C-alpha positions as CSV (number, residue, x, y, z in Angstrom):
1,M,71.2,118.6,142.7
2,P,71.6,121.5,140.3
3,R,69.0,123.0,138.6
4,L,70.1,123.0,134.5
5,V,66.9,124.6,133.4
6,N,68.4,128.0,132.3
7,R,71.2,126.3,130.8
8,K,69.1,123.6,128.8
9,E,66.7,126.7,127.4
10,L,69.5,128.5,126.0
11,V,70.8,125.7,124.1
12,R,67.4,125.0,123.0
13,S,67.0,129.0,121.7
14,V,70.2,128.5,119.9
15,D,69.6,125.5,118.3
16,V,66.1,127.2,117.2
17,K,67.9,129.7,115.7
18,I,70.4,127.7,113.6
19,L,67.5,125.8,112.5
20,T,65.3,129.1,111.6
21,D,68.2,130.5,109.6
22,L,68.9,127.1,107.4
23,V,65.5,127.0,106.4
24,L,65.3,131.0,105.7
25,H,68.6,130.8,103.6
26,D,66.8,127.5,101.5
27,V,64.0,129.4,101.1
28,L,65.8,132.6,100.0
29,D,68.1,130.3,97.7
30,S,65.5,128.8,95.9
31,S,63.5,132.5,95.4
32,S,66.1,134.4,94.2
33,D,67.7,135.6,91.0
34,E,71.5,135.2,90.0
35,E,71.9,138.8,90.5
36,D,70.3,139.3,93.9
37,E,72.8,135.6,95.0
38,M,75.3,138.2,93.2
39,L,74.6,140.9,95.8
40,C,74.1,138.9,99.0
41,E,77.4,137.3,98.3
42,T,79.1,140.5,98.1
43,D,76.9,142.4,100.7
44,G,76.1,140.1,103.3
45,S,78.0,137.4,103.3
46,S,80.6,138.4,105.9
47,S,78.1,139.5,108.3
48,E,76.3,136.1,108.4
49,D,79.2,134.4,108.6
50,D,80.0,136.5,112.0
51,E,76.8,136.1,113.5
52,Q,76.7,132.1,113.1
53,I,80.4,131.8,114.2
54,K,79.2,134.1,117.6
55,I,76.0,131.6,117.5
56,A,78.6,128.3,117.4
57,V,80.7,129.8,120.1
58,V,78.0,130.6,122.8
59,R,76.6,126.9,122.0
60,Y,79.6,125.3,122.7
61,F,80.1,127.1,125.5
62,A,76.6,126.4,127.4
63,T,76.7,122.9,126.7
64,Q,80.2,123.1,128.2
65,S,79.6,124.9,131.2
66,R,77.2,123.6,134.1
67,Y,76.0,126.6,135.7
68,L,75.5,130.1,133.3
69,S,77.0,131.9,135.8
70,A,80.1,132.0,138.3
71,R,79.5,130.0,141.5
72,V,78.8,132.4,144.5
73,N,80.0,130.5,147.8
74,S,78.2,132.0,150.7
75,P,80.4,132.4,153.2
76,K,79.4,130.1,156.5
77,T,80.7,129.4,159.6
78,K,80.4,125.8,161.8
79,E,80.2,128.3,165.2
80,L,76.8,127.8,165.5
81,A,77.1,123.8,165.3
82,Y,80.1,124.2,167.9
83,L,77.6,126.2,170.5
84,I,74.6,124.0,170.1
85,F,77.2,120.8,171.5
86,Q,78.4,123.0,173.8
87,S,75.0,124.8,174.9
88,D,73.1,124.0,178.4
89,E,70.6,121.3,178.4
90,L,67.5,123.2,177.5
91,T,68.8,124.7,174.6
92,F,70.7,121.3,172.8
93,K,66.9,119.7,173.7
94,R,65.2,122.5,171.6
95,N,67.6,122.1,168.5
96,A,68.2,117.8,169.0
97,R,64.6,117.3,169.4
98,M,66.1,114.9,172.8
99,T,68.2,115.0,175.9
100,R,71.8,115.3,175.3
101,Q,71.7,111.4,176.8
102,A,69.5,110.0,174.2
103,F,71.5,111.6,171.5
104,F,74.8,110.6,171.8
105,A,72.7,106.8,172.7
106,V,71.7,107.6,169.0
107,V,75.2,107.8,168.1
108,D,76.4,105.0,169.6
109,K,73.8,102.5,167.7
110,I,74.5,104.2,164.1
111,G,77.7,105.6,164.7
112,S,79.5,102.0,163.4
113,H,77.5,102.2,160.2
114,I,79.6,101.7,156.9
115,V,77.5,104.7,155.6
116,F,79.6,106.8,157.7
117,R,83.2,105.2,156.1
118,N,84.2,106.8,153.1
119,K,86.5,104.5,150.8
120,S,88.7,107.4,150.0
121,H,91.0,109.0,152.6
122,H,89.2,112.1,152.9
123,E,87.2,111.6,156.1
124,Q,83.8,112.2,156.8
125,A,81.9,114.6,159.3
126,P,81.8,113.6,162.4
127,V,78.7,111.2,163.2
128,P,76.9,113.4,165.7
129,D,77.7,116.8,163.6
130,Q,75.5,114.5,160.6
131,L,72.8,114.0,163.2
132,M,72.1,117.2,164.4
133,V,71.8,118.2,160.9
134,A,69.0,115.4,160.1
135,L,67.3,116.2,163.4
136,S,67.5,119.8,162.4
137,R,65.2,119.0,159.4
138,F,62.9,116.1,161.1
139,G,62.3,118.1,164.4
140,F,61.2,120.9,162.5
141,D,58.4,122.0,160.3
142,D,57.7,124.9,157.7
143,S,60.9,127.0,156.4
144,A,63.0,125.5,159.3
145,S,63.7,122.3,158.1
146,S,64.5,123.6,154.7
147,L,67.7,122.6,153.1
148,W,69.0,126.6,153.4
149,T,67.6,126.9,156.5
150,A,69.1,123.8,158.1
151,G,72.7,124.6,156.5
152,S,72.7,128.6,157.2
153,R,72.2,127.7,160.8
154,L,75.3,124.6,160.9
155,G,77.3,126.3,158.6
156,I,77.1,123.5,155.8
157,G,75.8,123.8,152.1
158,E,72.6,122.5,151.1
159,G,74.0,119.4,149.1
160,T,76.0,118.7,152.3
161,V,72.6,118.9,154.1
162,S,70.8,116.3,151.6
163,L,73.8,114.1,152.2
164,Y,74.0,113.8,156.0
165,T,69.7,113.8,156.0
166,E,70.1,110.6,153.1
167,R,72.9,109.0,155.7
168,V,71.4,109.0,159.2
169,M,68.3,107.5,157.4
170,Y,69.9,104.6,155.9
171,A,72.0,103.9,159.3
172,L,68.5,104.4,161.4
173,L,66.6,102.0,159.2
174,S,69.1,99.2,158.8
175,L,67.8,98.6,162.2
176,E,64.0,99.3,161.9
177,K,63.3,95.4,162.6
178,T,65.1,95.6,165.6
179,V,63.3,99.0,166.6
180,V,59.7,98.7,165.0
181,T,58.4,95.3,166.0
182,W,55.2,93.7,166.5
183,P,55.0,92.1,170.0
184,N,55.7,88.4,170.2
185,T,53.9,85.7,172.4
186,S,55.2,86.7,175.5
187,E,55.0,90.7,175.2
188,R,51.0,90.2,173.7
189,A,50.0,88.3,177.1
190,T,51.7,91.2,178.7
191,I,49.9,93.6,176.5
192,K,46.9,92.0,176.9
193,A,46.8,92.0,180.7
194,R,47.6,95.4,181.1
195,I,45.2,97.1,179.1
196,E,42.5,94.7,180.4
197,K,42.9,95.4,184.5
198,N,43.3,99.5,183.3
199,Q,41.0,100.1,180.5
200,G,38.7,97.2,180.8
201,F,39.1,95.7,177.1
202,P,40.3,91.4,177.2
203,H,42.5,90.0,174.4
204,C,43.3,93.2,173.6
205,L,46.7,94.3,171.5
206,G,46.8,97.6,171.5
207,Y,45.3,100.5,168.7
208,V,45.2,101.6,165.2
209,D,44.6,105.1,163.8
210,G,45.2,106.6,160.5
211,S,47.0,110.0,160.5
212,L,47.8,112.8,157.3
213,I,51.4,113.4,157.0
214,G,51.2,117.2,155.2
215,L,53.3,117.6,152.1
216,Q,54.4,121.1,151.5
217,E,53.6,121.6,147.9
218,A,51.6,119.9,145.6
219,P,53.5,116.6,144.0
220,S,53.8,116.8,140.4
221,M,53.4,113.4,140.2
222,C,49.6,112.6,140.2
223,G,48.8,115.2,142.5
224,E,45.5,115.4,142.5
225,D,45.7,111.8,144.0
226,Y,47.5,113.4,147.1
227,Y,44.4,115.9,147.9
228,T,42.6,115.5,151.1
229,R,39.0,116.3,151.7
230,K,40.4,118.6,153.8
231,G,42.1,120.7,151.2
232,S,45.6,120.2,151.7
233,Y,48.2,117.4,150.2
234,A,49.1,114.6,152.7
235,I,50.2,110.7,152.9
236,N,48.2,108.7,154.4
237,A,50.0,106.7,157.4
238,M,48.7,103.9,159.4
239,I,49.9,103.6,162.9
240,V,49.6,101.0,165.3
241,C,50.5,101.6,169.0
242,D,50.3,99.4,172.3
243,D,49.1,100.8,175.9
244,L,52.5,102.2,176.5
245,K,52.6,104.5,173.6
246,R,55.6,102.3,171.6
247,I,54.6,101.9,167.5
248,R,54.4,98.6,166.9
249,H,53.7,98.5,162.9
250,V,53.9,101.3,160.5
251,F,52.1,101.1,156.8
252,A,52.8,104.4,154.9
253,G,52.5,105.2,151.4
254,F,48.8,105.6,150.1
255,P,48.0,109.2,148.8
256,G,45.9,111.5,150.7
257,C,42.8,111.1,149.1
258,S,42.8,107.4,150.5
259,H,40.7,106.7,153.1
260,D,42.1,104.6,156.6
261,H,39.0,101.4,156.0
262,R,41.1,101.3,152.0
263,V,44.7,101.5,153.7
264,F,44.0,99.1,156.4
265,M,42.8,96.6,153.9
266,Y,45.9,96.6,152.0
267,S,48.0,96.1,155.6
268,K,49.8,93.7,156.1
269,L,47.7,93.2,159.3
270,A,44.4,92.6,157.0
271,L,45.7,90.1,154.3
272,N,48.1,87.9,156.7
273,P,46.1,88.7,160.1
274,F,47.0,84.7,161.6
275,K,50.8,86.3,161.3
276,Y,49.7,89.2,163.7
277,F,47.1,87.5,165.9
278,S,46.1,84.6,167.4
279,G,43.4,83.5,169.3
280,H,40.7,86.2,170.4
281,E,43.4,89.1,169.7
282,Y,42.3,92.2,167.9
283,L,42.8,96.4,167.6
284,L,40.8,98.9,168.9
285,A,40.0,101.3,166.1
286,D,37.5,103.8,165.1
287,S,34.3,103.9,162.9
288,A,36.2,104.4,159.8
289,Y,37.7,100.8,160.0
290,P,35.6,97.7,159.5
291,V,34.4,95.8,162.4
292,S,36.3,92.1,161.6
293,D,38.1,89.3,163.8
294,I,41.2,91.5,164.3
295,I,39.8,94.9,164.1
296,V,37.0,96.9,166.8
297,P,35.4,100.1,166.3
298,T,33.3,102.3,167.8
299,F,29.3,101.7,166.9
300,K,28.3,104.1,164.1
301,K,25.1,105.6,163.9
302,P,21.8,104.5,163.9
303,L,23.4,101.8,166.1
304,A,25.7,104.7,168.5
305,N,22.3,105.9,169.1
306,S,21.3,103.2,171.6
307,H,22.5,103.8,175.9
308,E,24.4,100.5,175.9
309,N,26.6,101.3,172.8
310,T,26.7,105.0,173.6
311,A,28.4,103.7,176.5
312,F,30.6,101.0,174.7
313,N,31.9,104.1,172.6
314,T,32.8,106.3,175.0
315,A,34.8,103.7,177.0
316,H,36.4,103.0,173.9
317,S,37.5,106.6,173.1
318,Q,38.8,106.7,176.3
319,A,40.8,103.7,175.5
320,R,41.7,104.7,172.2
321,V,43.3,107.9,173.0
322,I,46.5,106.5,173.3
323,V,47.3,105.9,169.9
324,E,46.0,110.0,169.3
325,Q,48.3,110.5,171.8
326,T,51.0,108.7,170.5
327,I,50.8,110.1,167.2
328,G,51.3,113.9,168.3
329,M,54.1,112.9,170.3
330,L,55.3,111.9,166.9
331,K,54.6,114.8,165.3
332,G,55.3,117.1,168.4
333,R,59.5,116.0,168.6
334,F,59.3,115.6,164.5
335,Q,57.1,118.7,163.6
336,S,58.7,118.2,160.1
337,L,56.0,115.3,159.6
338,K,52.8,118.3,159.9
339,A,54.5,119.1,156.0
340,L,57.1,117.8,154.5
341,R,58.9,119.8,152.5
342,L,60.1,117.3,149.9
343,R,59.5,117.7,146.0
344,I,57.2,114.7,145.0
345,K,58.0,114.4,140.9
346,N,58.3,110.5,140.7
347,K,58.1,107.4,142.3
348,K,61.8,107.5,143.8
349,D,61.1,111.1,145.6
350,H,57.7,109.1,146.8
351,E,59.8,106.8,148.2
352,F,62.1,108.9,150.3
353,A,59.2,110.3,151.6
354,V,58.0,107.5,153.2
355,Y,61.6,106.3,154.4
356,W,61.3,109.8,156.1
357,I,58.1,109.3,158.3
358,R,59.2,105.8,159.0
359,T,62.9,106.8,160.6
360,C,60.4,109.0,162.6
361,C,58.4,106.6,164.0
362,M,61.4,105.0,164.6
363,L,63.0,107.5,166.5
364,H,60.0,107.9,168.5
365,N,60.4,104.6,170.0
366,M,63.9,105.0,170.3
367,L,63.0,107.9,172.9
368,L,60.0,106.6,174.8
369,D,62.1,106.8,177.6
370,D,63.6,109.9,177.2
371,E,62.1,113.2,178.7
372,Y,59.0,114.6,176.5
373,D,58.3,118.0,176.4
374,E,54.6,118.6,176.2
375,E,55.1,121.9,174.6
376,W,55.9,120.2,171.3
377,T,52.5,118.3,171.6
378,V,50.1,119.0,168.5
379,E,46.5,117.5,168.2
380,D,46.9,115.4,165.3
381,D,44.9,115.9,161.9
382,G,43.7,112.3,160.9
383,D,41.3,111.3,158.4
384,D,38.7,109.7,160.2
385,G,35.5,111.1,158.2
386,P,33.1,109.2,156.1
387,I,33.9,107.0,153.4
388,P,33.4,108.8,149.8
389,N,32.4,105.9,148.3
390,P,30.3,103.5,150.3
391,N,30.4,100.5,147.8
392,Q,34.5,100.5,149.0
393,Q,33.8,99.5,153.0
394,A,33.4,95.9,153.5
395,V,30.2,94.3,154.7
396,A,30.9,93.7,158.7
397,T,31.2,90.3,159.0
398,E,29.1,88.3,161.7
399,R,32.0,86.7,163.5
400,G,33.4,90.3,164.2
401,S,29.8,91.9,164.9
402,T,29.8,89.1,167.5
403,K,32.6,89.6,168.7
404,R,32.3,93.6,169.7
405,E,28.8,92.5,171.0
406,R,30.9,90.2,173.5
407,I,33.4,92.9,174.1
408,K,30.6,95.3,175.1
409,Q,29.3,93.8,177.4
410,Y,32.8,92.2,179.1
411,V,33.4,96.1,179.2
412,S,30.0,97.4,180.9
413,R,30.6,94.6,183.7
414,W,34.2,95.8,184.1
415,Q,32.9,99.4,184.8
């Protein structure tokens, strides 16, 4: 979007000048005598009229012009974009964050979406080009994901980069309900059987953890709310995955100051558990989460100090490492999530950031069968510290505590 601040400042300055001249003119008129008025009319009226005409002309052109200076079109070339598509597999994968085969599989899924069709006779750029532009922003962190850098690399303007990214996000999110799905009854039975066989936890559906999605700069809207206890700005995202690292649920949007416990309590899983869980089903979580019928966290101190509870926590952590690996893969492939280069000035900007996060989670699932480069993996900088306000923590339910004890005994026998 063009920035019009300089133009507005000029118009405002001209308006102040005009208003000041009018006020001074009235003051001088009321305090001068007839002789002074005669002198003014004979000596200064012509120069004052000329100045006022100049001011009026400046204001007219300032309000009629979109920019104060002529636009300079930087030379661009699409040769680099062409070279990416013609490159070897390794180079293509580094740029697209996926193999060529996976890339064109994504193109096939979104290529027919209406967002890529214009009502006019002017055709859009090919869908592969637009997807590559979006991936160049999703896949890199710091300045590499900026509008200017992406545009320079691919031979297009910043506005076009933004437009292509939005189109791709819109098309992908239309598939979200078929890509990020809660397991049905049959899938849940399969997941529970695998986890019990491989990790010893009966009736377990998967794992939940929170992750801080960094922001490159402080939001101008309620910036203090996004400030984390780790001294940075972020958005909190709660992610649930199964034992195959498939993301099953995403709840993103709470500002970085929010603890994982609070985020969970406002999630659909907590507000409507019977829709997602049945029988003895539950998720494993770290100690930041409340113990309940559907959440089995590790023991906190002093309970964690006993031998039995320490052994349980160890087995629990070894099982739960899968969600940490999942988030690490997500942020490794789409490194923009380490520090989003998005300006959050209002609610719409915040929602766009959330859509960005959800789009990357979708792509993670779509690429589970694609070859992942372990060099991409990053350690997640989640928020699993102590709850700032102890009064916010729900009292552990008796049934939840009893359930955890029963699972602990089962796991100890399994080991």
